[in-house]
Gaussian input, Z-matrix of N, CA and C with variables (Angstrom, degrees):
# hf/3-21g

backbone

0 1
 N
 C     1     B1
 C     2     B2     1     A1
 N     3     B3     2     A2     1     D1
 C     4     B4     3     A3     2     D2
 C     5     B5     4     A4     3     D3
 N     6     B6     5     A5     4     D4
 C     7     B7     6     A6     5     D5
 C     8     B8     7     A7     6     D6
 N     9     B9     8     A8     7     D7
 C    10    B10     9     A9     8     D8
 C    11    B11    10    A10     9     D9
 N    12    B12    11    A11    10    D10
 C    13    B13    12    A12    11    D11
 C    14    B14    13    A13    12    D12
 N    15    B15    14    A14    13    D13
 C    16    B16    15    A15    14    D14
 C    17    B17    16    A16    15    D15
 N    18    B18    17    A17    16    D16
 C    19    B19    18    A18    17    D17
 C    20    B20    19    A19    18    D18
 N    21    B21    20    A20    19    D19
 C    22    B22    21    A21    20    D20
 C    23    B23    22    A22    21    D21
 N    24    B24    23    A23    22    D22
 C    25    B25    24    A24    23    D23
 C    26    B26    25    A25    24    D24
 N    27    B27    26    A26    25    D25
 C    28    B28    27    A27    26    D26
 C    29    B29    28    A28    27    D27
 N    30    B30    29    A29    28    D28
 C    31    B31    30    A30    29    D29
 C    32    B32    31    A31    30    D30
 N    33    B33    32    A32    31    D31
 C    34    B34    33    A33    32    D32
 C    35    B35    34    A34    33    D33
 N    36    B36    35    A35    34    D34
 C    37    B37    36    A36    35    D35
 C    38    B38    37    A37    36    D36
 N    39    B39    38    A38    37    D37
 C    40    B40    39    A39    38    D38
 C    41    B41    40    A40    39    D39
 N    42    B42    41    A41    40    D40
 C    43    B43    42    A42    41    D41
 C    44    B44    43    A43    42    D42
 N    45    B45    44    A44    43    D43
 C    46    B46    45    A45    44    D44
 C    47    B47    46    A46    45    D45
 N    48    B48    47    A47    46    D46
 C    49    B49    48    A48    47    D47
 C    50    B50    49    A49    48    D48
 N    51    B51    50    A50    49    D49
 C    52    B52    51    A51    50    D50
 C    53    B53    52    A52    51    D51
 N    54    B54    53    A53    52    D52
 C    55    B55    54    A54    53    D53
 C    56    B56    55    A55    54    D54
 N    57    B57    56    A56    55    D55
 C    58    B58    57    A57    56    D56
 C    59    B59    58    A58    57    D57
 N    60    B60    59    A59    58    D58
 C    61    B61    60    A60    59    D59
 C    62    B62    61    A61    60    D60
 N    63    B63    62    A62    61    D61
 C    64    B64    63    A63    62    D62
 C    65    B65    64    A64    63    D63
 N    66    B66    65    A65    64    D64
 C    67    B67    66    A66    65    D65
 C    68    B68    67    A67    66    D66
 N    69    B69    68    A68    67    D67
 C    70    B70    69    A69    68    D68
 C    71    B71    70    A70    69    D69
 N    72    B72    71    A71    70    D70
 C    73    B73    72    A72    71    D71
 C    74    B74    73    A73    72    D72
 N    75    B75    74    A74    73    D73
 C    76    B76    75    A75    74    D74
 C    77    B77    76    A76    75    D75
 N    78    B78    77    A77    76    D76
 C    79    B79    78    A78    77    D77
 C    80    B80    79    A79    78    D78
 N    81    B81    80    A80    79    D79
 C    82    B82    81    A81    80    D80
 C    83    B83    82    A82    81    D81
 N    84    B84    83    A83    82    D82
 C    85    B85    84    A84    83    D83
 C    86    B86    85    A85    84    D84
 N    87    B87    86    A86    85    D85
 C    88    B88    87    A87    86    D86
 C    89    B89    88    A88    87    D87
 N    90    B90    89    A89    88    D88
 C    91    B91    90    A90    89    D89
 C    92    B92    91    A91    90    D90
 N    93    B93    92    A92    91    D91
 C    94    B94    93    A93    92    D92
 C    95    B95    94    A94    93    D93
 N    96    B96    95    A95    94    D94
 C    97    B97    96    A96    95    D95
 C    98    B98    97    A97    96    D96
 N    99    B99    98    A98    97    D97
 C   100   B100    99    A99    98    D98
 C   101   B101   100   A100    99    D99
 N   102   B102   101   A101   100   D100
 C   103   B103   102   A102   101   D101
 C   104   B104   103   A103   102   D102
 N   105   B105   104   A104   103   D103
 C   106   B106   105   A105   104   D104
 C   107   B107   106   A106   105   D105
 N   108   B108   107   A107   106   D106
 C   109   B109   108   A108   107   D107
 C   110   B110   109   A109   108   D108
 N   111   B111   110   A110   109   D109
 C   112   B112   111   A111   110   D110
 C   113   B113   112   A112   111   D111
 N   114   B114   113   A113   112   D112
 C   115   B115   114   A114   113   D113
 C   116   B116   115   A115   114   D114
 N   117   B117   116   A116   115   D115
 C   118   B118   117   A117   116   D116
 C   119   B119   118   A118   117   D117
 N   120   B120   119   A119   118   D118
 C   121   B121   120   A120   119   D119
 C   122   B122   121   A121   120   D120
 N   123   B123   122   A122   121   D121
 C   124   B124   123   A123   122   D122
 C   125   B125   124   A124   123   D123
 N   126   B126   125   A125   124   D124
 C   127   B127   126   A126   125   D125
 C   128   B128   127   A127   126   D126
 N   129   B129   128   A128   127   D127
 C   130   B130   129   A129   128   D128
 C   131   B131   130   A130   129   D129
 N   132   B132   131   A131   130   D130
 C   133   B133   132   A132   131   D131
 C   134   B134   133   A133   132   D132
 N   135   B135   134   A134   133   D133
 C   136   B136   135   A135   134   D134
 C   137   B137   136   A136   135   D135
 N   138   B138   137   A137   136   D136
 C   139   B139   138   A138   137   D137
 C   140   B140   139   A139   138   D138
 N   141   B141   140   A140   139   D139
 C   142   B142   141   A141   140   D140
 C   143   B143   142   A142   141   D141
 N   144   B144   143   A143   142   D142
 C   145   B145   144   A144   143   D143
 C   146   B146   145   A145   144   D144
 N   147   B147   146   A146   145   D145
 C   148   B148   147   A147   146   D146
 C   149   B149   148   A148   147   D147
 N   150   B150   149   A149   148   D148
 C   151   B151   150   A150   149   D149
 C   152   B152   151   A151   150   D150
 N   153   B153   152   A152   151   D151
 C   154   B154   153   A153   152   D152
 C   155   B155   154   A154   153   D153
 N   156   B156   155   A155   154   D154
 C   157   B157   156   A156   155   D155
 C   158   B158   157   A157   156   D156
 N   159   B159   158   A158   157   D157
 C   160   B160   159   A159   158   D158
 C   161   B161   160   A160   159   D159
 N   162   B162   161   A161   160   D160
 C   163   B163   162   A162   161   D161
 C   164   B164   163   A163   162   D162
 N   165   B165   164   A164   163   D163
 C   166   B166   165   A165   164   D164
 C   167   B167   166   A166   165   D165
 N   168   B168   167   A167   166   D166
 C   169   B169   168   A168   167   D167
 C   170   B170   169   A169   168   D168
 N   171   B171   170   A170   169   D169
 C   172   B172   171   A171   170   D170
 C   173   B173   172   A172   171   D171
 N   174   B174   173   A173   172   D172
 C   175   B175   174   A174   173   D173
 C   176   B176   175   A175   174   D174
 N   177   B177   176   A176   175   D175
 C   178   B178   177   A177   176   D176
 C   179   B179   178   A178   177   D177
 N   180   B180   179   A179   178   D178
 C   181   B181   180   A180   179   D179
 C   182   B182   181   A181   180   D180
 N   183   B183   182   A182   181   D181
 C   184   B184   183   A183   182   D182
 C   185   B185   184   A184   183   D183
 N   186   B186   185   A185   184   D184
 C   187   B187   186   A186   185   D185
 C   188   B188   187   A187   186   D186
 N   189   B189   188   A188   187   D187
 C   190   B190   189   A189   188   D188
 C   191   B191   190   A190   189   D189
 N   192   B192   191   A191   190   D190
 C   193   B193   192   A192   191   D191
 C   194   B194   193   A193   192   D192
 N   195   B195   194   A194   193   D193
 C   196   B196   195   A195   194   D194
 C   197   B197   196   A196   195   D195
 N   198   B198   197   A197   196   D196
 C   199   B199   198   A198   197   D197
 C   200   B200   199   A199   198   D198
 N   201   B201   200   A200   199   D199
 C   202   B202   201   A201   200   D200
 C   203   B203   202   A202   201   D201
 N   204   B204   203   A203   202   D202
 C   205   B205   204   A204   203   D203
 C   206   B206   205   A205   204   D204
 N   207   B207   206   A206   205   D205
 C   208   B208   207   A207   206   D206
 C   209   B209   208   A208   207   D207
 N   210   B210   209   A209   208   D208
 C   211   B211   210   A210   209   D209
 C   212   B212   211   A211   210   D210
 N   213   B213   212   A212   211   D211
 C   214   B214   213   A213   212   D212
 C   215   B215   214   A214   213   D213
 N   216   B216   215   A215   214   D214
 C   217   B217   216   A216   215   D215
 C   218   B218   217   A217   216   D216
 N   219   B219   218   A218   217   D217
 C   220   B220   219   A219   218   D218
 C   221   B221   220   A220   219   D219
 N   222   B222   221   A221   220   D220
 C   223   B223   222   A222   221   D221
 C   224   B224   223   A223   222   D222
 N   225   B225   224   A224   223   D223
 C   226   B226   225   A225   224   D224
 C   227   B227   226   A226   225   D225
 N   228   B228   227   A227   226   D226
 C   229   B229   228   A228   227   D227
 C   230   B230   229   A229   228   D228
 N   231   B231   230   A230   229   D229
 C   232   B232   231   A231   230   D230
 C   233   B233   232   A232   231   D231
 N   234   B234   233   A233   232   D232
 C   235   B235   234   A234   233   D233
 C   236   B236   235   A235   234   D234
 N   237   B237   236   A236   235   D235
 C   238   B238   237   A237   236   D236
 C   239   B239   238   A238   237   D237
 N   240   B240   239   A239   238   D238
 C   241   B241   240   A240   239   D239
 C   242   B242   241   A241   240   D240
 N   243   B243   242   A242   241   D241
 C   244   B244   243   A243   242   D242
 C   245   B245   244   A244   243   D243
 N   246   B246   245   A245   244   D244
 C   247   B247   246   A246   245   D245
 C   248   B248   247   A247   246   D246

   B1=1.4498
   B2=1.5277
   B3=1.3088
   B4=1.4584
   B5=1.5080
   B6=1.3339
   B7=1.4568
   B8=1.5196
   B9=1.3353
   B10=1.4576
   B11=1.5354
   B12=1.3300
   B13=1.4580
   B14=1.5329
   B15=1.3348
   B16=1.4734
   B17=1.5286
   B18=1.3328
   B19=1.4598
   B20=1.5266
   B21=1.3052
   B22=1.4632
   B23=1.5212
   B24=1.3169
   B25=1.4665
   B26=1.5227
   B27=1.3136
   B28=1.4574
   B29=1.5294
   B30=1.3169
   B31=1.4617
   B32=1.5081
   B33=1.3119
   B34=1.4512
   B35=1.5190
   B36=1.3129
   B37=1.4645
   B38=1.5254
   B39=1.3414
   B40=1.4563
   B41=1.5222
   B42=1.3023
   B43=1.4613
   B44=1.5251
   B45=1.3087
   B46=1.4533
   B47=1.5301
   B48=1.3274
   B49=1.4668
   B50=1.5277
   B51=1.3271
   B52=1.4694
   B53=1.5165
   B54=1.3168
   B55=1.4615
   B56=1.5327
   B57=1.3185
   B58=1.4583
   B59=1.5231
   B60=1.3225
   B61=1.4565
   B62=1.5314
   B63=1.3404
   B64=1.4615
   B65=1.5250
   B66=1.3185
   B67=1.4691
   B68=1.5206
   B69=1.3109
   B70=1.4688
   B71=1.5234
   B72=1.3343
   B73=1.4645
   B74=1.5279
   B75=1.3225
   B76=1.4564
   B77=1.5227
   B78=1.3308
   B79=1.4672
   B80=1.5260
   B81=1.3371
   B82=1.4646
   B83=1.5249
   B84=1.3287
   B85=1.4590
   B86=1.5229
   B87=1.3265
   B88=1.4609
   B89=1.5182
   B90=1.3262
   B91=1.4670
   B92=1.5340
   B93=1.3220
   B94=1.4640
   B95=1.5185
   B96=1.3318
   B97=1.4552
   B98=1.5200
   B99=1.3314
   B100=1.4607
   B101=1.5305
   B102=1.3059
   B103=1.4584
   B104=1.5180
   B105=1.2950
   B106=1.4617
   B107=1.5242
   B108=1.3158
   B109=1.4618
   B110=1.5192
   B111=1.3198
   B112=1.4574
   B113=1.5153
   B114=1.3282
   B115=1.4593
   B116=1.5161
   B117=1.3094
   B118=1.4621
   B119=1.5252
   B120=1.3123
   B121=1.4616
   B122=1.5263
   B123=1.3274
   B124=1.4675
   B125=1.5265
   B126=1.3321
   B127=1.4537
   B128=1.5256
   B129=1.3255
   B130=1.4629
   B131=1.5318
   B132=1.3197
   B133=1.4646
   B134=1.5233
   B135=1.3178
   B136=1.4674
   B137=1.5254
   B138=1.3397
   B139=1.4657
   B140=1.5280
   B141=1.3272
   B142=1.4621
   B143=1.5205
   B144=1.3131
   B145=1.4723
   B146=1.5316
   B147=1.3189
   B148=1.4706
   B149=1.5195
   B150=1.3352
   B151=1.4609
   B152=1.5224
   B153=1.3411
   B154=1.4728
   B155=1.5203
   B156=1.3273
   B157=1.4622
   B158=1.5263
   B159=1.3264
   B160=1.4698
   B161=1.5236
   B162=1.3171
   B163=1.4777
   B164=1.5217
   B165=1.3285
   B166=1.4632
   B167=1.5256
   B168=1.3218
   B169=1.4730
   B170=1.5326
   B171=1.3310
   B172=1.4576
   B173=1.5157
   B174=1.3259
   B175=1.4651
   B176=1.5168
   B177=1.3184
   B178=1.4577
   B179=1.5195
   B180=1.3203
   B181=1.4576
   B182=1.5224
   B183=1.3086
   B184=1.4601
   B185=1.5222
   B186=1.3010
   B187=1.4632
   B188=1.5198
   B189=1.3178
   B190=1.4614
   B191=1.5370
   B192=1.3149
   B193=1.4608
   B194=1.5106
   B195=1.3214
   B196=1.4694
   B197=1.5220
   B198=1.3270
   B199=1.4616
   B200=1.5261
   B201=1.3253
   B202=1.4636
   B203=1.5295
   B204=1.3249
   B205=1.4621
   B206=1.5159
   B207=1.3245
   B208=1.4608
   B209=1.5302
   B210=1.3079
   B211=1.4670
   B212=1.5247
   B213=1.3269
   B214=1.4600
   B215=1.5283
   B216=1.3229
   B217=1.4645
   B218=1.5207
   B219=1.3179
   B220=1.4657
   B221=1.5273
   B222=1.3147
   B223=1.4488
   B224=1.5277
   B225=1.3106
   B226=1.4570
   B227=1.5240
   B228=1.3230
   B229=1.4655
   B230=1.5355
   B231=1.3269
   B232=1.4716
   B233=1.5256
   B234=1.3346
   B235=1.4608
   B236=1.5210
   B237=1.3187
   B238=1.4657
   B239=1.5202
   B240=1.3268
   B241=1.4659
   B242=1.5189
   B243=1.3216
   B244=1.4648
   B245=1.5246
   B246=1.3190
   B247=1.4675
   B248=1.4767
   A1=108.09
   A2=117.06
   A3=121.84
   A4=109.52
   A5=116.01
   A6=120.63
   A7=112.87
   A8=117.44
   A9=119.92
   A10=111.72
   A11=116.76
   A12=122.21
   A13=109.26
   A14=118.76
   A15=120.61
   A16=112.63
   A17=118.19
   A18=121.06
   A19=112.58
   A20=117.68
   A21=121.26
   A22=112.38
   A23=118.39
   A24=121.46
   A25=112.80
   A26=117.69
   A27=121.31
   A28=112.56
   A29=117.69
   A30=120.35
   A31=110.90
   A32=114.82
   A33=120.61
   A34=107.75
   A35=117.99
   A36=119.82
   A37=111.53
   A38=116.56
   A39=121.66
   A40=112.67
   A41=117.40
   A42=121.01
   A43=112.27
   A44=117.94
   A45=122.06
   A46=109.30
   A47=118.46
   A48=120.29
   A49=113.70
   A50=117.92
   A51=120.06
   A52=111.47
   A53=116.57
   A54=121.94
   A55=107.95
   A56=116.04
   A57=120.68
   A58=108.10
   A59=115.98
   A60=121.78
   A61=107.80
   A62=117.03
   A63=119.38
   A64=113.61
   A65=118.42
   A66=120.34
   A67=110.63
   A68=117.20
   A69=120.51
   A70=110.96
   A71=116.70
   A72=119.67
   A73=110.55
   A74=117.40
   A75=121.07
   A76=110.70
   A77=116.77
   A78=120.52
   A79=110.42
   A80=117.48
   A81=121.12
   A82=110.68
   A83=117.11
   A84=121.19
   A85=111.94
   A86=116.12
   A87=120.00
   A88=109.96
   A89=117.26
   A90=120.95
   A91=111.95
   A92=116.67
   A93=120.04
   A94=112.43
   A95=116.84
   A96=120.39
   A97=113.08
   A98=117.35
   A99=120.86
   A100=111.77
   A101=115.97
   A102=122.05
   A103=106.31
   A104=116.50
   A105=121.33
   A106=110.21
   A107=116.22
   A108=121.18
   A109=108.65
   A110=115.20
   A111=119.83
   A112=108.58
   A113=115.21
   A114=120.98
   A115=110.37
   A116=115.06
   A117=120.64
   A118=107.83
   A119=116.76
   A120=121.19
   A121=112.92
   A122=117.06
   A123=120.00
   A124=113.49
   A125=117.69
   A126=122.13
   A127=109.23
   A128=115.37
   A129=120.81
   A130=110.77
   A131=116.48
   A132=121.64
   A133=111.10
   A134=118.02
   A135=120.82
   A136=111.13
   A137=117.39
   A138=119.97
   A139=110.46
   A140=116.33
   A141=120.35
   A142=111.10
   A143=116.34
   A144=119.75
   A145=110.38
   A146=117.52
   A147=120.80
   A148=110.40
   A149=117.24
   A150=121.12
   A151=110.58
   A152=116.86
   A153=120.33
   A154=111.34
   A155=116.65
   A156=120.28
   A157=111.02
   A158=116.52
   A159=120.41
   A160=111.20
   A161=116.70
   A162=120.16
   A163=109.42
   A164=116.73
   A165=120.37
   A166=112.13
   A167=117.59
   A168=121.02
   A169=111.74
   A170=117.19
   A171=120.98
   A172=113.42
   A173=117.48
   A174=121.25
   A175=111.75
   A176=117.39
   A177=123.01
   A178=106.87
   A179=115.85
   A180=121.19
   A181=111.11
   A182=115.49
   A183=121.50
   A184=109.35
   A185=114.89
   A186=122.32
   A187=106.61
   A188=118.94
   A189=119.75
   A190=113.54
   A191=117.42
   A192=120.08
   A193=112.05
   A194=116.53
   A195=120.34
   A196=110.20
   A197=116.47
   A198=119.91
   A199=111.52
   A200=117.57
   A201=120.96
   A202=110.26
   A203=116.60
   A204=120.43
   A205=110.66
   A206=117.09
   A207=121.51
   A208=110.16
   A209=117.07
   A210=120.25
   A211=111.03
   A212=116.80
   A213=121.58
   A214=110.06
   A215=116.85
   A216=121.08
   A217=110.27
   A218=117.72
   A219=119.95
   A220=111.33
   A221=116.84
   A222=120.95
   A223=110.56
   A224=116.29
   A225=120.94
   A226=111.45
   A227=116.14
   A228=120.21
   A229=112.19
   A230=116.89
   A231=119.79
   A232=110.37
   A233=116.56
   A234=120.19
   A235=111.36
   A236=117.08
   A237=121.41
   A238=110.11
   A239=116.63
   A240=120.62
   A241=112.10
   A242=118.15
   A243=121.78
   A244=111.35
   A245=117.30
   A246=120.61
   A247=113.19
   D1=131.96
   D2=178.99
   D3=-110.26
   D4=169.18
   D5=-179.86
   D6=-64.28
   D7=-25.13
   D8=-179.65
   D9=-94.33
   D10=12.85
   D11=178.50
   D12=-72.15
   D13=122.56
   D14=-178.65
   D15=-66.04
   D16=-21.29
   D17=179.87
   D18=-91.71
   D19=5.58
   D20=-175.53
   D21=-61.69
   D22=-30.76
   D23=-178.96
   D24=-90.73
   D25=5.75
   D26=-175.89
   D27=-77.89
   D28=-5.96
   D29=-178.49
   D30=99.16
   D31=167.02
   D32=-177.62
   D33=-111.58
   D34=120.61
   D35=-179.07
   D36=-66.71
   D37=156.29
   D38=-179.20
   D39=-57.79
   D40=-31.14
   D41=-177.36
   D42=-79.25
   D43=-6.06
   D44=-179.33
   D45=-74.26
   D46=124.12
   D47=-177.29
   D48=-64.65
   D49=-13.08
   D50=177.06
   D51=-81.29
   D52=-9.76
   D53=-178.98
   D54=-114.78
   D55=89.97
   D56=-177.36
   D57=-102.28
   D58=119.52
   D59=-179.40
   D60=-139.90
   D61=80.92
   D62=-175.07
   D63=-61.40
   D64=-33.82
   D65=179.41
   D66=-64.35
   D67=-44.84
   D68=178.54
   D69=-67.69
   D70=-36.04
   D71=177.58
   D72=-63.83
   D73=-41.05
   D74=177.13
   D75=-65.16
   D76=-42.08
   D77=177.35
   D78=-61.06
   D79=-39.50
   D80=176.90
   D81=-59.22
   D82=-43.86
   D83=-179.70
   D84=-64.32
   D85=-44.00
   D86=-179.80
   D87=-64.28
   D88=-45.84
   D89=-179.38
   D90=-63.27
   D91=-34.39
   D92=-177.37
   D93=-77.51
   D94=-15.18
   D95=-177.82
   D96=88.63
   D97=-1.74
   D98=179.28
   D99=-70.95
   D100=-23.09
   D101=-178.53
   D102=-130.23
   D103=111.06
   D104=-173.17
   D105=-98.58
   D106=131.13
   D107=176.07
   D108=-127.80
   D109=155.56
   D110=176.38
   D111=-150.88
   D112=160.51
   D113=179.47
   D114=-73.92
   D115=145.42
   D116=172.01
   D117=-76.05
   D118=164.81
   D119=-178.50
   D120=-59.91
   D121=-31.31
   D122=-177.87
   D123=-90.93
   D124=7.85
   D125=178.43
   D126=-103.55
   D127=151.23
   D128=-173.93
   D129=-119.51
   D130=125.70
   D131=178.20
   D132=-62.25
   D133=-28.84
   D134=179.38
   D135=-63.17
   D136=-33.36
   D137=176.11
   D138=-62.55
   D139=-38.30
   D140=177.92
   D141=-67.77
   D142=-39.71
   D143=177.95
   D144=-64.92
   D145=-38.61
   D146=177.00
   D147=-64.16
   D148=-39.13
   D149=175.94
   D150=-59.99
   D151=-48.15
   D152=179.03
   D153=-60.05
   D154=-42.65
   D155=178.59
   D156=-61.03
   D157=-42.13
   D158=179.77
   D159=-63.95
   D160=-40.32
   D161=178.11
   D162=-64.51
   D163=-45.70
   D164=-178.42
   D165=-64.90
   D166=-30.21
   D167=177.43
   D168=-80.56
   D169=-6.99
   D170=179.59
   D171=84.18
   D172=13.51
   D173=-179.70
   D174=-77.84
   D175=-18.09
   D176=177.75
   D177=-118.20
   D178=128.55
   D179=-176.95
   D180=-61.42
   D181=135.50
   D182=178.15
   D183=-85.24
   D184=123.98
   D185=173.21
   D186=-146.52
   D187=173.06
   D188=-176.92
   D189=-56.91
   D190=-37.43
   D191=178.67
   D192=-66.96
   D193=-41.15
   D194=178.12
   D195=-65.71
   D196=-42.24
   D197=179.41
   D198=-61.51
   D199=-40.53
   D200=177.91
   D201=-66.90
   D202=-40.11
   D203=178.56
   D204=-62.81
   D205=-41.58
   D206=178.08
   D207=-61.08
   D208=-42.77
   D209=178.81
   D210=-61.73
   D211=-42.73
   D212=179.88
   D213=-65.61
   D214=-45.39
   D215=-179.51
   D216=-62.53
   D217=-43.54
   D218=179.11
   D219=-61.97
   D220=-40.99
   D221=178.50
   D222=-64.23
   D223=-43.08
   D224=178.41
   D225=-62.53
   D226=-45.47
   D227=179.37
   D228=-66.19
   D229=-35.46
   D230=175.55
   D231=-60.85
   D232=-42.46
   D233=178.13
   D234=-64.16
   D235=-40.23
   D236=179.85
   D237=-65.65
   D238=-42.35
   D239=-178.46
   D240=-67.48
   D241=-25.97
   D242=179.67
   D243=-76.18
   D244=-21.49
   D245=-177.06
   D246=-74.66

């Protein structure tokens, strides 16, 4: 891609090696079901729900890492709620 490329402003696809986002990649795996996670016996789903509520209220700063964490937590809670 050169500076005079008309598609340069179109964004960088996830598969582009210049766009490395391991947190989002992990969230993709968890959401797809390719990577399964679950809470340990001493962990509480309510703590995760409180985290989501805090993010939604804007009490926790939104950044790419937080967004990926939210995706993972939502996927985990969806699995718990299905059980």
